[in-house]
C-alpha positions, -999 to 999 in steps of 0.1 A, spaced: -445 -203 41 -423 -208 11 -418 -243 -1 -398 -236 -32 -366 -219 -19 -339 -202 -38 -307 -209 -18 -275 -187 -23 -242 -194 -14 -221 -164 -6 -186 -181 -11 -162 -154 1 -165 -119 14 -139 -89 17 -138 -94 56 -107 -104 76 -117 -140 78 -91 -160 58 -69 -163 92 -99 -178 109 -110 -206 87 -85 -220 60 -113 -230 40 -122 -194 30 -113 -192 -8 -88 -163 -18 -74 -170 -52 -98 -168 -84 -94 -205 -88 -102 -212 -53 -134 -190 -54 -144 -206 -87 -141 -240 -72 -161 -231 -41 -188 -219 -65 -186 -252 -83 -187 -271 -49 -217 -250 -38 -236 -260 -71 -229 -297 -66 -241 -293 -29 -274 -278 -44 -271 -242 -42 -292 -221 -66 -270 -190 -67 -233 -182 -61 -225 -147 -48 -189 -137 -52 -164 -111 -41 -128 -113 -50 -95 -110 -30 -60 -101 -35 -44 -135 -41 -12 -125 -21 -27 -108 10 -63 -122 11 -77 -88 14 -103 -69 -7 -99 -66 -43 -118 -50 -70 -98 -65 -99 -118 -71 -131 -92 -98 -142 -100 -117 -110 -139 -115 -114 -133 -125 -150 -114 -155 -141 -139 -167 -116 -167 -163 -141 -150 -183 -168 -140 -210 -146 -175 -215 -134 -191 -211 -167 -167 -237 -182 -173 -262 -153 -198 -291 -157 -224 -277 -133 -249 -250 -135 -254 -221 -111 -267 -185 -112 -239 -161 -108 -243 -129 -84 -213 -105 -86 -210 -80 -57 -212 -44 -68 -211 -31 -31 -173 -29 -27 -155 4 -24 -177 20 3 -156 16 35 -148 47 54 -126 49 85 -117 85 96 -81 94 99 -72 97 137 -52 130 130 -76 143 105 -111 130 106 -121 149 73 -99 124 56 -99 85 53 -74 67 74 -59 32 70 -87 7 58 -107 33 38 -114 20 5 -139 43 -17 -150 37 -53 -174 57 -76 -205 41 -88 -190 36 -122 -160 18 -106 -181 -5 -86 -201 -13 -118 -173 -20 -139 -170 -59 -136 -208 -61 -137 -212 -41 -170 -182 -61 -185 -190 -98 -175 -229 -94 -174 -238 -119 -145 -273 -128 -141 -275 -108 -108 -254 -82 -89 -259 -66 -55 -269 -32 -50 -262 -20 -13 -292 3 -4 -278 29 19 -251 39 43 -244 22 75 -223 20 105 -207 -13 96 -190 -25 127 -163 1 134 -162 18 101 -190 34 79 -202 20 47 -209 49 25 -235 47 -3 -253 79 -7 -287 85 -24 -273 101 -56 -246 74 -58 -274 47 -56 -294 63 -83 -265 66 -105 -254 30 -98 -292 18 -104 -291 35 -139 -259 16 -148 -271 -17 -136 -305 -11 -154 -287 -2 -188 -267 -34 -184 -297 -56 -183 -285 -73 -151 -311 -77 -124 -300 -61 -90 -305 -79 -57 -313 -49 -34 -293 -55 -2 -309 -38 27 -291 -36 60 -318 -17 79 -353 -4 75 -342 28 59 -327 9 31 -358 -9 23 -375 25 22 -350 38 -3 -352 6 -25 -388 13 -27 -381 48 -38 -356 35 -67 -386 13 -78 -410 43 -79 -386 63 -97 -383 36 -124 -348 26 -118 -356 -10 -110 -372 -31 -137 -397 -59 -131 -404 -75 -99 -376 -63 -74 -353 -88 -56 -345 -79 -20 -319 -94 3 -325 -86 39 -290 -85 58 -292 -94 94 -270 -93 123 -243 -69 111 -234 -44 138 -250 -18 138 -277 -27 112 -309 -47 115 -307 -74 142 -310 -111 133 -343 -120 150 -378 -127 140 -392 -94 149 -368 -76 129 -372 -98 97 -409 -95 99 -408 -58 103 -385 -56 72 -406 -81 50 -438 -61 59 -423 -31 43 -416 -48 9 -435 -40 -22 -463 -66 -31 -445 -77 -62 -411 -83 -44 -392 -116 -43 -370 -116 -12 -344 -135 8 -327 -130 41 -296 -141 58 -281 -139 94 -244 -138 102 -224 -162 125 -247 -186 146 -277 -169 133 -273 -183 99 -293 -215 100 -320 -200 123 -326 -173 97 -328 -199 68 -357 -213 86 -374 -180 95 -371 -166 60 -387 -197 45 -414 -197 70 -422 -161 63 -423 -167 26 -387 -159 15 -356 -173 2 -323 -178 21 -286 -174 19 -255 -192 35 -219 -193 29 -186 -185 44 -189 -147 37 -213 -148 66 -205 -175 88 -173 -195 94 -187 -226 115 -209 -256 106 -215 -260 143 -200 -247 175 -163 -256 172 -164 -272 136 -152 -250 109 -173 -249 78 -169 -254 40 -193 -237 16 -206 -272 4 -212 -282 39 -232 -251 48 -252 -255 15 -260 -292 24 -269 -283 59 -293 -255 48 -307 -279 21 -315 -305 46 -331 -279 70 -353 -266 41 -362 -302 34 -370 -311 71 -395 -280 70 -412 -294 41 -396 -275 11 -371 -280 -16 -342 -259 -30 -349 -246 -65 -325 -255 -94 -305 -228 -112 -328 -231 -142 -359 -226 -120 -343 -198 -103 -338 -181 -137 -372 -186 -147 -387 -175 -114 -368 -143 -112 -367 -138 -150 -330 -137 -154 -309 -137 -184 -297 -172 -194 -259 -170 -198 -261 -198 -227 -284 -178 -248 -283 -142 -237 -322 -142 -234 -343 -135 -205 -361 -165 -191 -398 -158 -184 -426 -175 -165 -429 -191 -129 -408 -220 -120 
């Protein structure tokens, strides 16, 4: 059991959720404000996507990422920043010509996915470790793309969070480590409950955890109603946890959530189970992340 828990808040994703919960942040200022709200509620890490301020749909704008980062860094709070680098992998075959992408397809090269990370140098960025039937679309991330992307992240000196949506993704993440493309102790995020990847249940989480390298740090999350049960399950199996409006829109049945409310609820759950949430400074030390105020990597255990 892990009693010192790193708690991530994924404040907004790229999915069609803005019409389902008005608290989902859309503009760069709203996203930054939600990172600050999560920090004040006790989160260790803020994980961010950005959206088109006009439509609320997915965006890859470097300017939007920059505005979020600057607003958070200028605030009177501290939080570890984790930028998504997994966008631009959505493939929906065209009905008339399935060899081409139809409406909703959004593909970027590894270099394009990496641009905000390489430019803004957050402490963490995601690296989605494989392809997947993601609901009704296919998320595409080939092995060679992943190797190229891992090299770019490594050269930037940013720690990748290895997002694994199925057991095969864990296998390939270990392969990246064996090939020398992941520095230091790896950080895994086990992503559970997304159709049609790994299910959000104790058996699946345990199976994935048991395939991790011995020197791995790891966290897990479940989507929707599985969010809080997976917080408890991850803690009890020795891991860390993630909550937030990217993954779940409700605080409880029928009650729309805020990011701050989800962080507070998860923090209370962790304390009830006999643990505590690590501070951002402790998180940087534990994961050996770069301190944004000095540019130097923080060493040692928290």
